[in-house]
C-alpha positions in Angstrom: -7.7 42.1 95.6 -6.2 40.9 98.8 -2.5 40.0 98.5 -1.5 36.3 98.6 0.4 35.1 101.6 3.0 32.3 102.0 2.6 29.4 104.3 4.7 26.3 105.0 3.2 22.9 104.9 4.7 19.7 106.2 5.3 17.1 103.5 4.9 14.3 106.1 1.7 15.2 108.1 0.3 18.2 106.2 0.4 20.6 109.1 0.7 24.3 108.2 3.0 26.8 109.8 3.2 30.6 109.3 7.0 30.5 108.9 9.7 28.0 108.2 11.2 25.9 111.0 13.7 23.1 110.8 11.4 20.6 112.6 7.7 20.2 112.2 6.1 20.9 115.6 3.3 18.3 115.0 5.0 15.2 113.7 8.7 16.0 114.5 10.0 15.5 111.0 13.1 17.4 110.0 13.3 19.7 106.9 9.9 18.7 105.8 8.2 22.1 105.5 7.6 23.3 101.9 6.6 26.8 101.0 3.3 27.3 99.2 0.9 30.2 98.5 -2.5 30.8 99.9 -4.5 33.1 97.6 -7.6 35.3 98.0 -10.8 33.4 98.6 -12.5 35.5 95.9 -11.8 33.2 92.9 -13.2 35.5 90.3 -10.8 38.3 91.3 -7.7 36.2 91.6 -6.1 35.2 88.2 -4.0 32.5 89.9 -7.1 30.4 90.3 -8.6 31.0 86.9 -9.4 28.0 84.7 -7.5 27.0 81.6 -10.2 28.6 79.5 -9.7 31.9 81.3 -13.4 32.1 82.4 -15.6 30.8 85.2 -15.9 27.1 85.4 -19.2 25.6 84.4 -20.6 22.0 84.8 -21.6 20.5 81.4 -22.8 17.2 80.0 -20.2 15.1 78.3 -22.1 14.8 75.0 -22.4 18.6 74.8 -18.6 19.0 74.6 -17.5 19.7 71.0 -15.0 17.3 69.4 -12.4 19.7 68.0 -9.7 18.3 65.8 -6.1 18.8 67.0 -4.0 19.8 64.0 -0.4 18.6 64.1 2.5 20.9 63.3 5.6 19.4 61.9 8.8 20.5 63.7 10.9 19.8 60.6 12.5 16.8 62.4 10.7 13.6 61.5 12.2 11.7 64.5 11.0 14.3 66.9 7.6 14.3 65.2 7.4 10.6 65.7 8.1 10.8 69.4 5.5 13.6 69.8 2.8 11.4 68.2 2.9 12.8 64.7 3.8 16.4 65.3 3.4 19.3 67.8 -0.1 20.2 69.1 -0.7 23.8 69.9 -1.6 24.3 73.5 0.4 21.2 74.6 3.2 21.2 77.2 6.3 19.0 76.6 8.9 18.3 79.2 12.3 17.2 77.9 14.8 15.8 80.3 18.3 14.4 79.9 21.9 14.3 81.2 24.0 17.5 81.0 25.6 17.9 77.5 23.3 15.2 75.9 21.9 17.7 73.4 18.6 19.0 74.8 19.2 22.6 73.9 20.6 21.8 70.5 17.6 19.6 69.6 15.0 22.3 70.6 17.0 25.0 68.9 17.0 23.1 65.7 13.3 22.3 66.1 12.1 25.8 66.7 14.4 27.1 63.9 12.3 25.0 61.5 9.1 26.2 63.0 10.2 29.8 62.9 9.5 29.9 59.1 5.8 29.5 59.6 5.0 30.4 63.3 6.4 33.0 65.7 8.6 31.4 68.3 10.3 32.5 71.5 13.4 30.8 72.9 13.9 31.7 76.6 17.2 30.8 78.1 18.0 30.9 81.8 21.3 29.0 81.8 23.1 30.6 78.9 23.7 34.1 77.6 22.3 35.3 74.3 25.8 35.2 72.8 26.1 31.5 73.7 22.8 30.7 72.1 23.9 32.6 69.0 27.2 30.8 68.8 25.4 27.4 69.0 23.0 28.4 66.2 26.0 29.4 64.0 27.8 26.2 64.9 25.0 23.9 63.8 24.3 26.0 60.7 21.1 27.8 61.6 20.8 31.1 59.9 17.7 32.5 61.6 18.0 36.3 61.8 14.3 36.6 62.7 14.3 34.1 65.6 13.4 35.8 68.9 15.4 34.8 72.0 15.1 36.1 75.6 17.5 35.7 78.5 15.2 35.8 81.6 14.5 33.6 84.7 11.6 35.4 86.4 8.3 33.8 85.3 6.2 37.0 85.5 8.6 38.8 83.2 8.6 35.9 80.8 4.8 35.9 80.6 4.8 39.6 80.1 7.1 39.3 77.1 5.1 36.4 75.8 1.9 38.4 75.9 3.5 41.2 74.0 5.2 39.0 71.4 2.3 36.4 71.1 4.4 33.5 70.0 2.9 30.1 69.0 5.8 28.1 70.4 7.8 28.9 73.6 10.9 27.1 74.9 11.9 27.4 78.5 15.6 26.3 79.1 15.4 25.3 81.8 12.5 25.1 84.3 14.9 24.7 87.2 16.3 28.2 86.7 12.9 29.8 86.6 11.4 31.4 89.7 8.3 33.3 90.7 8.4 36.6 92.7 5.5 35.5 94.9 7.7 32.9 96.6 10.7 33.5 98.8 12.6 30.3 98.2 15.6 30.0 95.9 15.2 29.0 92.2 15.3 25.2 91.7 13.5 24.4 94.9 10.4 22.2 95.0 8.0 25.1 95.5 9.6 27.3 92.9 9.6 24.6 90.2 6.0 23.7 90.9 4.7 27.3 90.9 6.7 28.3 87.9 5.6 25.4 85.9 1.9 26.0 87.0 2.0 29.5 85.7 3.6 28.6 82.4 1.2 25.7 81.8 -1.8 27.9 82.6 -0.6 30.5 80.1 -0.1 27.8 77.4 -3.6 26.3 77.9 -5.3 29.7 77.9 -3.6 31.0 74.8 -3.1 27.8 72.8 0.7 28.1 72.8 2.9 25.1 72.5 5.4 25.0 75.4 8.7 23.1 75.7 10.2 22.8 79.2 13.7 21.6 79.6 14.3 19.7 82.9 17.3 18.6 84.8 17.8 15.0 85.8 19.3 13.5 89.0 22.3 11.2 89.2 19.8 8.3 89.0 18.5 9.5 85.7 15.1 10.7 87.0 13.7 14.2 86.4 14.7 16.6 89.1 12.1 18.5 91.1 8.7 17.4 92.3 7.0 14.4 90.7 3.9 16.6 90.2 5.8 18.3 87.4 5.4 15.2 85.2 1.7 15.1 86.0 1.2 18.7 85.0 2.6 18.4 81.5 1.1 16.6 78.5 4.2 14.9 77.2 7.4 13.7 79.0 10.4 13.0 76.8 13.8 11.5 78.0 17.0 12.2 76.1 19.1 9.1 76.5 22.6 8.1 75.4 26.2 8.0 76.4 28.0 11.3 75.9 31.0 9.4 74.6 28.9 7.9 71.8 27.5 9.9 68.9 24.1 8.3 69.0 21.2 9.7 71.0 17.7 8.3 71.7 14.6 10.3 72.6 12.0 8.2 74.4 8.4 9.2 75.2 7.5 8.2 78.7 4.1 10.0 78.8 2.1 11.4 75.9 -1.5 12.5 75.9 -1.5 13.0 72.2 0.3 9.9 71.0 1.8 6.5 71.9 4.1 6.1 74.9 7.5 4.4 74.6 7.9 5.8 71.1 11.5 6.1 70.1 13.5 8.7 68.1 17.1 8.1 67.1 19.6 10.9 66.4 23.3 11.1 65.7 25.4 14.0 67.1 27.6 15.6 64.5 29.6 18.8 64.1 26.5 20.4 62.5 24.1 19.4 65.3 21.8 16.4 65.7 21.0 14.4 62.5 18.1 12.0 62.2 18.7 8.3 61.9 16.0 7.0 59.5 17.0 3.3 59.8 18.1 2.7 63.4 18.3 -1.1 63.0 21.4 -0.7 60.8 23.1 1.1 63.7 22.2 -1.1 66.6 22.8 -4.3 64.5 26.4 -5.1 64.0 27.3 -8.1 61.8 30.4 -10.0 62.6 32.8 -11.2 59.9 32.7 -14.7 61.4 30.3 -16.5 63.6 30.9 -15.9 67.3 29.4 -17.7 70.3 27.2 -15.8 72.7 25.6 -13.5 70.1 22.1 -13.5 68.8 19.8 -11.0 67.0 16.3 -10.2 68.3 13.5 -7.9 67.2 12.3 -5.5 69.9 9.4 -3.1 69.6 9.7 0.6 70.7 6.4 2.3 70.4 5.2 1.6 66.8 8.7 0.9 65.5 10.4 -2.6 65.3 14.1 -2.5 65.9 16.7 -5.2 65.3 19.3 -5.4 68.1 22.1 -7.7 69.0 22.1 -9.4 72.4 25.5 -10.6 73.6 26.2 -12.9 76.5 29.4 -14.0 78.1 29.4 -17.0 80.5 32.7 -17.5 82.4 33.7 -19.7 85.3 33.2 -18.1 88.7 36.1 -18.1 91.1 34.3 -16.3 93.9 31.7 -17.5 96.4 28.8 -15.6 94.7 28.5 -15.6 90.9 27.9 -12.3 89.2 24.9 -11.4 87.1 25.6 -8.2 85.2 23.3 -6.7 82.5 23.5 -3.6 80.3 20.3 -2.6 78.6 18.2 -5.3 80.3 16.6 -5.9 83.7 19.0 -7.7 86.0 16.3 -9.4 88.0 14.8 -10.7 84.8 18.1 -12.3 83.9 18.3 -14.1 87.3 14.8 -15.4 86.8 15.5 -16.6 83.3 18.6 -18.5 84.5 16.5 -20.3 87.1 14.0 -21.3 84.3 16.9 -22.5 82.2 18.1 -24.7 85.1 14.7 -26.1 85.9 13.3 -26.7 82.4 16.4 -26.7 80.2 18.6 -28.8 82.4 21.5 -26.3 82.2 22.8 -25.0 85.5 24.9 -21.8 85.7 25.1 -21.5 89.5 28.9 -21.6 89.3 29.2 -19.3 86.3 29.4 -15.5 85.9 26.9 -14.3 83.4 27.3 -10.9 81.6 24.6 -9.8 79.1 24.8 -6.7 76.9 22.5 -5.1 74.3 24.8 -3.6 71.6 24.4 0.0 70.8 23.3 1.3 74.2 19.6 0.4 73.6 17.6 -0.4 76.7 15.1 -3.2 76.1 12.3 -3.2 78.6 9.9 -5.7 77.0 9.8 -9.4 77.8 10.3 -10.4 74.1 14.1 -10.6 74.9 13.7 -13.6 77.2 14.3 -16.3 74.6 17.2 -14.3 73.0 19.0 -13.9 76.3 18.7 -17.6 77.1 20.0 -18.7 73.7 22.9 -16.3 73.8 23.9 -17.5 77.3 23.7 -21.1 76.3 25.7 -20.4 73.1 28.4 -18.8 75.2 28.4 -21.6 77.7 28.7 -24.3 75.1 31.1 -22.2 72.9 28.9 -22.9 69.9 27.9 -19.9 67.7 24.4 -19.5 66.4 23.7 -19.0 62.7 24.2 -15.5 61.4 20.9 -15.5 59.5 18.9 -16.3 62.7 16.6 -13.9 64.5 14.9 -14.8 67.8 12.2 -13.3 70.0 9.6 -14.5 72.5 8.7 -14.4 76.2 9.6 -17.3 78.4 7.3 -18.2 81.4 8.3 -19.8 84.7 6.8 -23.1 83.5 9.2 -23.2 80.5 6.6 -22.2 77.9 7.3 -19.7 75.2 4.6 -17.1 75.3 3.5 -14.8 72.5 4.4 -11.1 72.3 2.8 -8.1 70.6 3.1 -7.4 66.8 4.7 -10.7 65.8 4.1 -10.3 62.1 5.6 -6.8 62.1 8.8 -8.2 63.7 9.1 -10.9 61.1 8.7 -8.3 58.3 11.5 -6.2 59.8 13.8 -9.2 60.0 13.1 -10.1 56.3 13.9 -6.5 55.3 17.4 -6.9 56.8 18.2 -10.2 55.1 17.4 -12.7 57.9 16.2 -16.1 56.6 15.3 -18.0 59.8 13.2 -17.0 62.8 12.5 -18.8 66.1 9.4 -17.3 67.6 6.3 -18.3 69.7 3.8 -20.5 67.9 1.0 -18.1 68.7 2.8 -15.3 66.8 3.2 -17.2 63.5 1.7 -15.0 60.7 -1.5 -16.3 59.1 0.0 -15.6 55.7 3.3 -17.1 54.7 6.1 -14.6 54.6 8.4 -14.9 51.7 12.2 -15.1 52.2 12.2 -16.5 55.8 11.8 -19.8 57.5 9.7 -19.6 60.6 10.3 -22.1 63.4 7.4 -22.0 65.8 8.0 -23.3 69.4 5.9 -23.7 72.4 8.5 -24.9 75.0 12.0 -23.8 75.8 13.4 -27.2 75.0 12.0 -27.0 71.5 13.9 -23.8 70.8 17.1 -25.4 72.0 16.6 -28.5 69.8 16.2 -26.3 66.7 19.7 -24.9 67.0 
């Protein structure tokens, strides 16, 4: 088989050069050449271009493809199983990203320790020594004398060990430290991350091995490396949370085997990460007395309803431009809602600073928080507290109408479970059957919601 050769392609115009240069000769872009590999044209002899099935590709009819069931494997951590879509699927590739020190390695170490009782696993570390991994396992109380670990960064050597050990689950910590010998660039570069991930994904698909890839994130919170890395894997998980807080959230951004935006909640303790079965009790903080600017809403994360507290502070602005600050919500959405409040509610806040926060560090991305944000802001402006037994949710349109949201009945049932007796919600979301223990106030316009309180 002829040996592969390296070429450098321009990311701006696509021109190819035999060697790296600082400026592309064709388009003039600087530092745009990326290293890639050109393989032998004989596809049958080159394993780099083999299909996932390890054989020659064949065109088939869709109805001829057999529908094989995908059995789920429990990781022993129910919150992680929830985010994965019910469990781990053999042959799937999961990319887990998060800030440094958030607990990515601890979570995966605890997960594969539970899997090690039934399946052979392999933990590959490229950032830590074997002694450091052993110390972490002892610190979190994992007594796994038969767990196999490997300290290696070269992908070809990792795959050689994997073929000899034949594990069912492999953890690569992390993909930014892995490199391939066929490329000349340094580990962590775009070409190295892409090529290393491609070889690992190909091995996982051919052998039916579940693969976990730990990824670094940038200062903006996005996964570092090429965007194609997220397209190559089956599931993308983000580990969120403040390192100063003990609570962590694992969110599914992409999942080919389950629902996206699914949420798993953990608490960091001295013995590792512990599951939080009832996250609403954490994110929902009850005040001893009624305070203005606070209201409880029901948000939906994946298939799980969560009760969160939305707080607003409206203060007189002494500068030329009033501030609009949000934590856990979209700032542009707040600006738009304040304009709707002025136009259809008759309440102007153009001379007021508005600060909105979601308690507990939860990030609410759905529009069901619109009505809760406006009621909390109006409560703070008027200095009049809302009832403690009240829960609010609903989307507010630009015409001042209160629009329905998804899973309205499930949100009401979650509110009843935590002792709330009144709910202001869109009229289209009112359950067909009467729900015991709660008074439902259906509204169609923003003015109707204000009149109720």
